[in-house]
C-alpha positions as CSV (number, residue, x, y, z in Angstrom):
1,M,-0.1,0.2,0.0
2,G,3.0,2.6,0.7
3,T,4.0,1.9,-3.2
4,R,0.6,2.9,-4.3
5,A,0.2,5.8,-2.4
6,E,3.6,7.1,-3.3
7,A,2.7,6.8,-6.8
8,L,-0.2,9.0,-6.0
9,R,1.8,11.9,-4.6
10,A,4.6,11.2,-7.5
11,A,1.5,11.8,-9.6
12,G,0.7,15.0,-7.8
13,K,-2.1,14.3,-6.0
14,S,-3.1,15.0,-2.5
15,V,-3.9,11.8,-0.9
16,A,-6.8,11.7,1.5
17,L,-7.4,8.7,4.3
18,V,-10.5,7.2,5.1
19,A,-10.5,4.6,7.7
20,T,-13.4,2.3,8.1
21,M,-14.0,-0.9,9.8
22,G,-16.3,-2.2,6.6
23,A,-19.5,-3.0,6.2
24,M,-19.7,0.4,4.2
25,H,-23.0,2.5,4.8
26,A,-24.2,5.8,3.2
27,G,-22.3,7.7,5.7
28,Q,-18.7,6.1,5.0
29,R,-19.5,6.5,0.9
30,A,-20.4,10.4,1.5
31,V,-16.8,10.9,3.2
32,I,-15.2,9.3,0.2
33,A,-17.3,11.2,-2.2
34,A,-16.2,14.4,-0.4
35,A,-12.4,13.9,-0.4
36,K,-13.1,13.1,-4.3
37,A,-15.1,16.3,-4.9
38,A,-12.1,18.1,-3.3
39,G,-10.0,17.0,-5.6
40,Q,-8.3,14.3,-3.6
41,A,-7.0,10.9,-4.1
42,P,-9.1,9.0,-1.5
43,V,-7.5,5.8,0.0
44,V,-9.8,4.1,1.6
45,A,-8.5,1.9,4.5
46,I,-10.9,-1.0,5.5
47,F,-9.6,-3.2,8.7
48,T,-12.1,-4.5,11.5
49,N,-9.7,-3.2,14.3
50,P,-9.9,-6.1,17.2
51,L,-8.3,-2.8,19.5
52,Q,-11.2,-0.6,19.2
53,L,-13.9,-3.4,19.9
54,G,-15.2,-4.0,23.2
55,S,-15.3,-7.4,25.0
56,N,-19.0,-7.9,24.1
57,E,-18.8,-6.8,20.6
58,S,-18.5,-9.1,17.6
59,P,-16.6,-8.3,14.6
60,A,-18.9,-10.1,12.3
61,P,-21.0,-7.7,11.1
62,Y,-18.0,-5.9,9.8
63,L,-16.5,-8.9,7.9
64,A,-19.6,-10.4,6.2
65,R,-19.9,-7.8,3.3
66,R,-16.3,-7.4,2.2
67,A,-16.8,-7.9,-1.1
68,D,-19.8,-5.5,-1.3
69,D,-17.5,-2.9,0.5
70,L,-14.8,-3.1,-2.4
71,L,-17.8,-2.4,-4.9
72,A,-18.9,0.7,-2.6
73,C,-15.6,2.3,-2.1
74,A,-15.1,2.1,-5.9
75,A,-18.7,3.6,-6.7
76,A,-17.9,6.4,-4.2
77,G,-14.6,7.0,-5.8
78,A,-12.0,5.4,-4.2
79,D,-8.4,5.6,-6.0
80,T,-7.1,2.5,-3.7
81,V,-8.4,0.4,-1.0
82,F,-6.1,-0.9,1.6
83,T,-7.0,-4.5,3.4
84,P,-4.3,-5.3,6.1
85,S,-4.6,-8.3,7.8
86,V,-4.5,-8.2,11.9
87,D,-1.3,-10.2,11.7
88,E,0.2,-7.6,9.5
89,V,-1.1,-4.2,11.9
90,F,-0.6,-6.0,14.9
91,P,1.8,-9.0,15.2
92,R,1.5,-11.2,17.6
93,S,4.6,-10.0,19.3
94,S,3.6,-6.2,19.3
95,G,3.5,-4.5,22.6
96,T,3.1,-1.1,21.4
97,F,0.2,1.3,21.7
98,V,-0.4,5.0,20.7
99,T,-2.7,6.9,23.3
100,E,-4.3,10.1,23.7
101,E,-5.1,10.6,27.1
102,T,-7.2,13.8,27.4
103,I,-10.1,13.7,24.8
104,S,-10.3,10.1,24.6
105,K,-11.1,9.9,28.5
106,K,-14.5,11.7,28.1
107,L,-17.9,10.7,26.6
108,C,-17.4,7.2,24.6
109,G,-14.2,6.7,26.6
110,I,-15.9,6.6,29.8
111,S,-18.0,3.6,28.9
112,R,-15.6,2.2,26.2
113,P,-11.9,2.5,27.8
114,N,-9.8,0.8,25.6
115,H,-11.8,2.3,22.1
116,F,-9.8,5.0,21.6
117,R,-6.5,3.4,22.1
118,G,-7.5,1.1,19.0
119,I,-8.1,4.0,16.7
120,T,-5.0,6.3,17.6
121,T,-2.8,3.1,17.5
122,F,-3.9,2.1,13.9
123,S,-4.4,5.7,12.9
124,A,-0.3,6.1,13.5
125,Y,0.4,3.0,11.6
126,L,-1.9,4.4,8.7
127,F,-0.1,7.5,8.8
128,N,3.4,5.9,8.4
129,V,2.3,3.7,5.8
130,I,0.3,5.6,3.7
131,R,1.1,9.2,4.5
132,P,-1.6,11.2,3.9
133,H,-2.3,14.8,3.5
134,T,-5.4,14.8,4.9
135,V,-7.8,12.3,6.9
136,Y,-11.7,12.5,6.4
137,F,-14.0,11.6,9.3
138,G,-18.0,11.7,9.3
139,Q,-19.3,14.0,11.8
140,K,-21.2,11.2,13.5
141,N,-17.6,10.4,14.8
142,I,-16.5,13.5,16.0
143,Q,-14.9,12.4,18.9
144,R,-12.7,10.1,17.0
145,A,-11.7,13.0,14.4
146,A,-10.9,14.9,17.8
147,V,-8.7,12.6,19.5
148,V,-6.9,11.8,16.2
149,R,-6.3,15.3,15.5
150,R,-4.8,15.8,19.2
151,M,-2.6,12.9,18.6
152,A,-1.7,14.0,14.8
153,E,-0.9,17.4,16.2
154,E,1.5,16.2,19.3
155,L,3.1,13.6,17.7
156,K,3.9,16.4,14.4
157,F,2.4,14.0,11.9
158,P,1.6,16.4,9.1
159,V,-2.1,15.7,8.4
160,E,-5.0,18.0,8.5
161,I,-8.3,16.6,9.5
162,V,-11.2,17.1,7.5
163,V,-15.2,16.5,9.2
164,V,-17.8,15.8,6.4
165,P,-21.5,16.4,7.9
166,T,-23.7,13.5,8.8
167,V,-25.8,11.5,6.3
168,R,-29.3,11.0,7.6
169,E,-32.0,8.7,6.3
170,T,-35.4,10.1,5.3
171,D,-36.7,9.8,8.9
172,G,-33.6,11.7,10.2
173,L,-31.6,8.8,11.9
174,A,-28.0,9.0,11.1
175,A,-26.6,6.5,8.7
176,G,-24.5,3.5,10.7
177,V,-23.7,-0.1,10.5
178,E,-26.4,-0.7,12.8
179,N,-29.4,0.3,11.0
180,A,-29.8,-2.3,8.5
181,S,-30.5,-4.7,11.6
182,M,-32.9,-2.9,13.5
183,T,-36.4,-4.1,14.1
184,P,-39.5,-1.4,13.2
185,N,-39.5,-1.0,17.2
186,Q,-36.1,-0.4,17.7
187,R,-36.2,2.0,14.3
188,R,-38.7,4.0,16.1
189,S,-36.9,4.3,19.2
190,A,-33.5,5.1,17.2
191,V,-35.3,8.1,15.6
192,A,-35.8,9.8,19.2
193,L,-31.8,10.6,19.0
194,N,-32.1,13.2,16.1
195,Q,-35.4,14.3,17.6
196,A,-33.9,15.2,20.7
197,L,-31.2,16.8,19.2
198,D,-33.4,18.9,16.8
199,K,-35.2,20.0,19.4
200,I,-31.7,21.1,21.6
201,K,-30.8,22.7,18.2
202,A,-33.8,24.8,17.9
203,M,-34.0,26.0,21.6
204,V,-30.5,27.3,21.1
205,E,-31.8,28.9,17.9
206,A,-34.6,30.5,20.2
207,G,-31.9,31.9,22.7
208,A,-31.4,29.1,25.0
209,T,-27.7,29.0,26.4
210,S,-28.0,26.9,30.0
211,P,-26.8,23.1,28.7
212,D,-28.8,22.0,31.9
213,R,-32.0,23.0,30.3
214,L,-31.0,21.5,26.8
215,I,-30.0,18.1,28.5
216,A,-33.2,18.0,30.3
217,E,-35.4,18.2,27.2
218,A,-33.6,15.9,25.4
219,T,-33.7,13.6,28.4
220,H,-37.3,13.6,28.4
221,I,-37.9,13.3,24.7
222,L,-35.5,9.9,25.0
223,A,-37.2,8.7,28.0
224,Q,-40.4,8.5,26.0
225,H,-38.9,5.3,24.6
226,R,-38.9,2.4,27.1
227,Q,-36.1,0.4,24.4
228,V,-33.9,3.4,24.9
229,R,-30.9,3.8,27.8
230,V,-29.2,6.9,28.0
231,I,-25.1,6.5,28.1
232,Y,-24.8,10.2,28.3
233,I,-26.2,13.6,26.9
234,S,-23.7,16.4,26.9
235,V,-23.4,19.6,25.5
236,V,-19.5,20.2,24.6
237,D,-16.8,22.1,23.0
238,R,-16.6,21.1,19.5
239,V,-12.5,20.7,19.6
240,T,-11.7,19.6,23.4
241,M,-14.9,17.8,23.8
242,D,-15.1,19.2,27.4
243,A,-18.5,20.1,29.0
244,V,-19.4,23.6,28.4
245,R,-21.2,26.0,31.0
246,D,-22.9,28.3,28.6
247,V,-23.7,27.4,24.8
248,T,-21.5,29.5,22.4
249,P,-22.8,29.6,18.6
250,G,-20.5,27.8,16.5
251,R,-18.3,26.4,19.0
252,C,-20.6,23.7,20.8
253,L,-21.9,20.3,19.8
254,A,-24.8,18.2,21.6
255,V,-23.8,14.9,21.8
256,I,-25.9,11.9,22.9
257,A,-24.8,7.9,23.1
258,V,-27.7,5.4,24.0
259,W,-28.3,1.7,24.1
260,V,-31.3,0.6,21.8
261,D,-31.7,-2.6,23.3
262,E,-28.6,-4.3,22.7
263,L,-27.5,-1.5,19.7
264,R,-25.0,1.2,20.9
265,L,-26.0,4.4,19.1
266,I,-24.0,8.0,18.7
267,D,-25.2,11.2,17.4
268,N,-24.6,14.9,17.7
269,V,-25.2,18.1,16.0
270,L,-23.5,21.6,15.6
271,L,-25.0,24.3,17.7
């Protein structure tokens, strides 16, 4: 893969990295297409990273459609696709990890303590092998983008982080791997995430600045659905992921993570 990426650079192209776990969906395809539309050469990494999966998370959903994933990458405009094996990335003798110890400890990092270590370690590997100019993320994974940005800044990786707006389905649900496996009841409950975020956004646009008030309203909306168990609801700085005391327009995000039965869902909106 390093040779192919080098060939793109030698041809004068700007290399854009899009890292995925597989099971390509509309959101990931949009990220690839955004890099292509920006005049860059998208290099897509498809790797079901065992380090970022929790002990109760199966890799099966990500591995089941690998042939379809390759077709989806091509259709979205990928210049090349990198599909390394686990042994290639993490040899059995490997004991080296890259960690970011600030942003990764918040929000999703509280209930998934090893998740971001897996992402930063694999990202560092990709930055060395592919040497991208830019790295693209979907906004749904905004904390992931923030963690990788901090790691890149502090370790002096010469990459720019680009965040692409979240793709939503017709009912407002953010595109994701979990969507295809939802029952009708789970789907109705899952849509409540976007309803809660829309309400927060509308309240801010009407002048609300108190995070406590915003969180209370979102909690009320989600509580109407018995299948939903809230992991967190917060209003945070979009760069540091720190909880804020007052909403500063353009600087803050409302972020939500929930369980809908056994499905873990995240979503956010820029305020």
